[in-house]
N, C-alpha and C positions, 0 to 999 in steps of 0.2 A: 056466376065465378068470375072470380075475380082475371082483369084482364092486363096480361102489365104491358103498357105502349112499350111500341114499335122504337127501337133507338136506328135512327139513320142517322149512322157518322158518314159522313160525304171526302169526298177521296180529294185524298193531298194526293198529291201530286210529289215526287220528294223530290227535294231543294237540290238539283246541278250545282256543284258549284267547280269550280274551272281553275284550277289550279295558277295561281300567276303567270309566268317564262318571262323569264325575265329576257329580255332584247341581245340577242349577241351581240355582242363588239368587233367587229374584223377593227384590227389594229396592223394598217397598213406598214413593213416592214417598210427598213427606213435605212439608206445604206448608210454608215455611220461619216463624217464629214473626217474626209483626210486632213488633215492641218500640217500644211509640208514647213517646216522653219524656213525661216532665211537667214543664209548665210556666208556670213562676211567674201567676199576673195581676201585670199592671204595675199599678204604687203606680203612682198620681198626686200630688203634692205638692202644693196650692195653691201660688201664687205667694206670697210673706208682701210686700207692700209695705214695707220701713223704715218707722217709723216717725217724721215730723216733727218734732221741738222746735226752735221758734220762740224767740227771748229773751223776754222781757219790757222793751220799752223805757220807759223812766222819759219823760214827758213835760217838758218845761219848766214850761210850769205846770200845775198839780196843784189842781182844782180840787174843792169834794168830791161825792161820786152822792148826785144825788137821784132818789128813787124820779118813778117823773111819774103826774102828777093827785096832788100832794104840796105842800101847803107846808114850809116845812119850816125851822127859824126855827134859826139858830144860838144860843148860847149866846157868841158875840166883842161886847165890848163899848164903843163906837167909844169913841177917847183925850181927857179928856180937853185942849182948848189953853186954854192961856192965859199974861201977857206972857215969866211964865217957861220956858216949852219952847214958842214957834213963834219962835225964833231960828233966821238965813238961817242956808241949808241949805249946806252947805259947797259947791267942788267938784271934784265927784268924782261916778262913773256909779254907786256901788252906795250907798247912803242905809241909816242904821241907823237913825237917832236923828229926832225930834220936829223938823220943822223949815220953816220956807213959803221959797220964790221971787219971794216979793213979785212977782208979778207978770214972771220974768225968766222968755224963755226957753229948752226942756228937749229936750233931745236925745234920742239915746237913756239910757237909766239900768233899772237897777232899785234896787228897794223891798222893802228884808227883815221878813222876818215882823214881825217889832214895831218899826216905822218908823207912822211920817205923815208923808203929806209936802200942806200945801196950797198954793195962790193962785199958780198956773205956770201957761206960755205950755202945750201941747207941738205942740214938732213934728218930733222925733221914734217910738220906739217906748219905754213901760214895758209891765215888768212886773212886776208888784206881786203881793206877798205880804204887805201890810198895808195901812194905808189910803193913800185917797189923797185930796180935799177941790180943790172950788174948783180946780177944773180949768178953760184953752181949751185946745181939743183941735184944733188946728188938723187946715187936707185934707192927707191921705195920711196922716197922726200913727196914731198905732194904740196905749190905753189895753189892757190883757190881763191881765185875771185882779183876783183882790181885793177886799179890801173899798172902798162909791165912795161917797164924801158928801155934804153942802152943793147947792151948785148950779154944776153942771156944761153949759156952752156948745159944744154939739156940731156939728167940722166933718170930721171925721174916722169912727175904726170907734173903738169897746166893744168887747172880746166877753170873754166866760162870768168872770162877776160876780154881787157878792149889790149890793144897793141899800137903802142908806137914811140915801138924804139927804132935797134939796126937791122937785130934775127935774135932768131934760137933755132937753135943746130943740138936736135937729137930728141930721143927721150921721148914722151907721147901728148898727147891736146888731148883734150876735149872739153866735153859742152859747147855752148855758144861760145864764140872767138868775132871780136872784128878788130880787123885788122886798120888801126885810121893811125900808121906812122905815115909823115909828110916828109921822111927816106927811103922809103921805096922798101919798103922796114918788108924780113923774108923771113919764110918758117924753111927749113933743111932737115931731111933726112926725120925724118919726122912719122909716129902712127899714132893714128887714131883709134882714139875706142870709140866702139856706137852708136850709132849718129851725132858724130858731131856732124857742126855745122860751125862753117869758114866763110867768112865774108872779108871781100875786101882782099888787099895786098902781093907779097905771090910765095906763087911755092915756087923749089928747088930740089934736085934726089929723087931719093928713091922716098915715096911718098902714097906708104900702104894703109887702107881700115882695114872695117872688121865688117870679117864675108858675110855676117848675119843681115848684119845692120852699117849698111856703106858711110861714109863719109858725105855730106850734101857741101859741096864746093860752090860755090856763089860771086861773081859780081871779082873780081880778081887773076892773075895773071900768069900761066903755067910756065916758067924759060925752059931752053931746049936746051937737053939734055938732062930731063925731067923723066920716073917711072912712076906710074898711077897703078893703082890697082885696089876694089875694092873700094869703090872712088863713085857719086855719082856729080855730071857734069849739069850742070844746071845755069840757071839764066846769066849776062853777061859775064860768061869764060873765054878768055883770048890764050891761043897757043901762040905764046915767041913765035914759033915756027913747030908747024904741025910735025913735018916729016925728023924733026929730031927730041921726042918729046913721045917713048917708047908706051902701051895702053898695054895690058898686064888683064889678067882675069878680072872678071866680076867690076867693067866700068859703065860703066848705064849714061850714056848721053840723054840728056829730057827733049824732049820738042820740039 
């Protein structure tokens, strides 16, 4: 009989397939970078107020500047009046010459620097840059500035002037007043406006200032039988006779 050959099948070890394993990647946790923006410091610029420039306004009446407590002597000389330069004043509200009003009434008028008027009755307002003399100033009339001389009968107001005459009697005086009379000129029985300042000369009769803003008296003589009220006695005031001067209310003696 036929014998089939023996078939020997070798043993085959099974193929082992090892799967590829990706390595585990461990990513460390990274804290996010915190970026702090640079902050510029706040610059505070102070507000600057604009400079306010106030224009200078010229006054209509020009008064020479006088330092307090100093007697001021001007170099102006009074005009020499005679028959040739005392003609009648023209009918004008501006006077440029030497003239006399011959006891006529004067309304609102301007006396220029080189002019001089005399012998009038003032019933309005006179702006004086020159010289006036021997006037009667009626109630509610006003004389402003300049040089005043002669004998003045005052029922109105005289302010900011230099006196070179004999006397001013009555009425009201105000502002800065310089008595540089060379004939012992005096003021008698006058009221003084608030903050009036009188330098020089003599005072007689009733001298009454403002109760809230007393007048200042300086470098002058107070004659006997004078009554003082609401005034400041400043430097170089001489009493002719202290025992015969009456001191009323609100008289202040500067130390």
